[in-house]
Structures are given as C-alpha cells and as structure tokens.
N, C-alpha and C positions, 0 to 999 in steps of 0.2 A: 372439573373438566375445563380445559382451556382451548378455545377455538379462536384463532386470529382471522379476521376478515378485512379486506380492503377493496374499495371500489375507486377507480381513478381513470382519467383520460390522458392520452398522449398522442401527439401528432407523429405519425410514422409513414414511411414509404413502404407500401405493401404490394404484394403480387402473388399469384398462384404459381407454385413450382411443382413439377412432377419429375419422376425419374427420367422422363423422355424429353424434358425441356431444358436445353443447355442455357438458354437466355430467358430471363424473367422480366417482363415489362412491369415496372413498379409505378404506383401512383400515390400521391400524398393524400392520406386520410386521417381523420381523428378516430382513434381506436378507444373503445371503452373496455376496461379490464376489471374483472372480478376474480380475486385470488383468495383462497382460504387454506388454513392449515389447522387440522385437529391434532394438537400435540399429544394428547392421550392415546389416540388410536394410530399415531404415526402415519397419517395419510392427509392428503389435501387435494385441491383441485383448482382449476382455473377455467375461465371463460373469457373470450375476447371477441369483439365484433366492431364493425365500422358503425359509427353513430349516424351517418347520413342515411343508410338504408336499414338500420337496426339488424345488421347481420345478413341481409339478403345477398350482398356482394362478397363480404368477407366475414367468416365466422370460424372459430376454432374453440374446442373445449377438450379437457382431458383431466387425468388424475395424476397425483404426485405421490411418490413412495419415499418414506423416510426410515432410517434406522437411528433411533434416538433423535438427534437434531441434524443428522446428515441427509441431505437430499441425494438419494442414490438411484432414482428411477422416475420415469414418467411414461404416460401412454396417451394416445389420442392425436398426436401430431408427429410429423417427421422430425422436427427440430423445435426444442423448447424456446419460446420467445425470451429475449434478454430482459424485458421488463418484468416478467414473472420471476426470473432468477433474482433480479435486483430487489424486488419486493420481499422475497423470502430471506435474502441476505440482511435486509433492514430489520427483519424480525429475529435475527440471530441464528438462522439456519446455516449450516456449513455447506456451502455450495462450491467450494474450491475445486473438487474433482469434476463436478458438472461443468463448471466454466472451462476447465481444461479440455474435457471431452467435446464440448460444443465450440471450443475456441472463442469464447466470449471475453 
C-alpha cells in the first residue's frame, strides 16, 4: 500500500469568497498545507489553514478522487487550491484536465 503525504507552508493572499461577493478582500497569510494520496484506494485529501490562528480565520479541507493516476474530482471547497494541485503533480498525478477546468 502506497500513501504519499506532504506537509508544507506557503505565504499566500487569502480571503473568503461567496457566490454573493463580487469583490474579495485578500490578506497575506502563511498557510499550512497537509496533502495525502492513497494510490491503492485512488483517493486522497487535503487540509489547509492559516498558521497565525491555527485555522480560526482560514481553514479548508476536502477529499480528492482519482482514476488510476488522474485527478478527476474533489469535494469540500468551491475551488481547489493551486498548491494542492502542484503537490499532486509533483507526485506524478495527471492534473492536466483539472488545471484546465480550474484555469490554473
């Protein structure tokens, strides 16, 4: 059984967006990422939060769905964070269609 895991931090500009908010106020935060991919079960997940408040201000988590090595779905967030996609690509996942769908 092969499960890949990675924990890393990245400085990002983050803000809350809703379907009713045409303008999103963004602020600079250091975000902690936890990403995993269980290649045998063709699933994975992610968690991300701001380090300053340990997720009190900004927190997101969700699941990832694969067909073989192709990332073909996710749940838990409106739009998958680019850093999660980058991490999966580093591990050899085919994220081409996801990048096109998300315009990353």
